[in-house]
N, C-alpha and C positions, 0 to 999 in steps of 0.2 A: 705775311699782308692775307687775310682775311678774306675769303669768295665770299659774300653775299648768297644766299639763299634765293631763287628766283622762281617766282609767282606769277601768274596770267591770270588773271580777272577782266571779269565785263565790265569796260565803263563805257559807259553811254553804248552807242551804238557799236561803238569797236572793242579789242581786246588792245590793254597797256599795259606797262610793263610798270610792276611793282616791285622793291626789295621791302625786306626785314625792317627798314629804318622806315619804311612808309608802311608799315603793320601796327596796330596798337601792341600794347603789352599784353596783352591777353590773346592775341592775336599769333604772339610767334611763338608762347605757351601752347599752343595747341599745333601752330605749325612743325614743332621737333615733337608734342608729344608721335601725331600723326606720323614724321618721319619714322619714329622711333619702331613705329607698330607692321611698316613697311619692309624694315629693315630683320625685324623680328621673324615677319611672317616669311621672309625669304628666304630666311638661313634653313627656317622647320620645312619648306617646303624643299630644298633641296638636300638635305639631312636625308642619307639612307635609313628605309621603314629598317624599327628595331621588329627582330623577328622573336615573338614568346618569349617565356621563358620553358625551358624544357627540360627535366626531369627524368635521366638515364636512369632506368629501371637499375637493385638493385638483384645482383643476380641469387636466383634461387640457389637454397643449399639443400640436395634433397639428398632424404638419410639414405647412408650406404648402407648396401644390401648385407645382410649378418653372412658371416663365414659359414660355411656348413661344416660343421663339424665333422673331422675323419677318425672315423670309426675305429677303437679300439682293433689291432687283432688277436683272435681268442686262436686256443690254443686245439688243436685239431685232436682229439681223443682217438680216432679213427682212421689216424696218418700212419701206423703199423697195425695189425693182426694181436690180437691179445690169445687169442687162440691157436693158431699155427705154430707148432715146434719151431720151426726156425728162426719165429719172430725174436728180438731184441726183447717185444712187449710183452711175450706170451707169461701169464696168471699163471705158475700153477700152484693146487693149495690141495687140503684135505676133501674139496670139494670139485679143482679141477684137476682132471689127472692126465698125463701125456698122452696125446694120438697121435700114432701109436702107444701105446703103451712102452714098450722097449725101444723107444725113438733114439739114435745114436747121432750127433751133428757132428758137425766136421770141425778136426780140433787142430791144432797147433802146441809145441812143447811150451810152455811158461817159461821167460826166461828170470825169474827172481827164484833165489833159496826158495826150496820148498819139500816137503819133509811125505807126503802120501798124496799120490793126484799129482801130476804133474803138467795136464796140461787145459783146458779151455778154448772155447772158441776165439778167433783170431782179433776180432776188436778187444774185445774182454782181455784175452793177455797183452794183446798190445799198451791198453788204459794200465793194468794193475802193475806194469812195466813202473807206464809216469810218475803214479801215485806212490810208488812204493821210493823214485826216487826225489820227490816233492819233498815226503814226508822226511827223510835223512838231511836231506838239504832247510829243512825247517829248524834242525836240530832237533827231534822229535825221539833221536831210537831206529833202530833196526826192526825189520819186518819179516817176517816167511810163510809162505805158503801151506797151513798146515795139510790142507783138502782142498781139490780141486773138482774136476772131474770128476764123477762117478759112474759106473756103467748103471743101468738096468741089474743084471745078475748081480756083482757086487752093492747098491743099495738090497736088494736082496738078504745077501749071507748080516751086513750090518744091522741090521733091521730084526735079520730073526734070532742072530747074538742077543742085541738089548734084550728082547723080548724072552729070553730064556736067562738069560739071569736078572730084570729087572719088573718083567707082569709083564703085558698088553698095555695098559693105560700108563705105565708111566715111559713106555719105549716111542709109543705115539706123542706125548708129549717132546721129546727131547729126539728123536728122528723120521722122517722120512721111512713110509710106506715106497717101495719098490715104482717106480712108475710117476707118484707121487713127490718126487726128488728136485728140487730147485737143480741139485748138483748133476743132475742127469741131461740137464739142458748144454752144460758147460762153458753158463753164464757166472755161477755162483764160484767163491770161493771162503774157505773159512783160516783166517789170520792168525798169527799166534805175535807177541813179543820174538825180538832174541835179544837178552836172554832171556829165557820166558818167565824167572821168580815163579814158576806155581800159578800163571795166570792162562799156562796154555789151554784153551775151552776151558775158561773157568768165566764168569761172572768176574769177578776182579779183574780183568784185562780192559774193562769199559773204566778205568780207572785209572789204567800208565798211562802215558805220554802219547803210547800209538794211539790206543782204544777214544783216548780224549782226541787228538789230530783228525782220526777217520771221521768220528763221530760230525767233528766241521766241517771239514774238508772233502770228504769222499764226494757226494757231489760232484763238484767241479771237474770228479774223471770219467761221472758217468755210469756210478757205484750208489748204493741204496743199502743202507743198515736195513735190512728185508724183515729181521724181528724183536721190534723196539720194545722196554720192557712193560708202558699201558698201555699194549694192544696186542695181548695174548691172547684176548677172547674174542680177535678179530682172526688174527694171522693161525690159532691153535698153536702155535708153538711159545717157550717159553722165552726170557730175554736171551737172545745171543748176541753180545755187540762184537764176535768175531764173524758172525755171518756178514756178506756181504754183495749182492747182486747187483750185475753190472747191466744197465737199463737202455745207457747211452745218454750223449750231455742233455742232448736234447729236452727230455725225460724226467732228468733226475733234477736240471735245475726248473721247471716245471712246478717240480713238489715242492722244492726246496721254497721256491717263491711264493710260492699258492700255504706252505706250510702244511704240507698232507703228507704223511707219511709210511702210508702204505699204498701197495699197491689197488687193493679191494675198496679202499673210503676213493683214489681218486676216479679210478673205472666204473666206483657204481654197484658193487659186486657185494654178493651176498659175504656177511662173515664166515670163515670156515675154523671152526673150532674144533671142530669132528670131522670123520669120516660119514661118509652116506649111509655104509654101512661094513 
C-alpha cells in the first residue's frame, strides 16, 4: 500500500488536506522534483566536508659531499742521516768521505761462507744470511762473501797496491781510497759464485745464475747493487755486479718502487765521478 504524500494548501479561510490525487499531473511532477531537491540538499549538508587535496612534498635530494681524498704517504728522506757513519743510509763516495775518516763500526761475524773479511754490522750480516738462504732455495746456486768489512788501514794498503801496479787513475776507478770506501762502513759486501768458474770479482758475475738472482731480488733483503753499469758517471766506479750495499729494506724498497738505481740520484746529491783533490 502506498502512502500518499500529504500537502497542506490554503483553501478559503482555512487549510484543508490535499493528496497527490487531488493535484494535477504537472503539480505532482513539481512536488516530486521538490522532494528530490530536499533529499539531495539534506544529504549534502550532512556529508563531511572534504579537505582540499594536499600533495606531500617530495624529499629533497641534497648532493652528497665530495669525499676528501686520502693523501698518499710520502717517503721521508730525512728519517735517517746520510752523513752520520753510524746510519744505515750514510752515503759514501769520492766526494763524501767518512767522518771521522778512520771510522770503525760495531761489527759481528758473518755466518755465510767467506774468503776475506768476515765481519759486517749486525743488521747487514743477518740480512746477508737470509738472502743467501733464499738464493739457494730458489735453485740459483751458492755464494760466498769474497770481501766484507775493511778497516781504514786495510783499505789504505789495498789502494796503494793497486796504484803501484796499475797507476792512480786505474786504481781510483777500481778501488776507493781509505776513508772513502763503503767497505769501511761494515755495510758493504763483495759476493762471489760458488764455484767461481772464473767470475770471481769479474763482470761476468752478472751473467751467472747467482748474479742475475741478486740483481733482481737483493732489494727485498735491504741490499742495493751499488755500482750499476749505466751509472759510472754518477758513482765514479766501474760496473761491479758483485758489490752490494746494505741500506735496509725500507730504503731499498723505495728505490726499487721508484726505479732509482743510486743513492746519489735518490737523495739529490752531486755525481761523484772523481775525487775533489
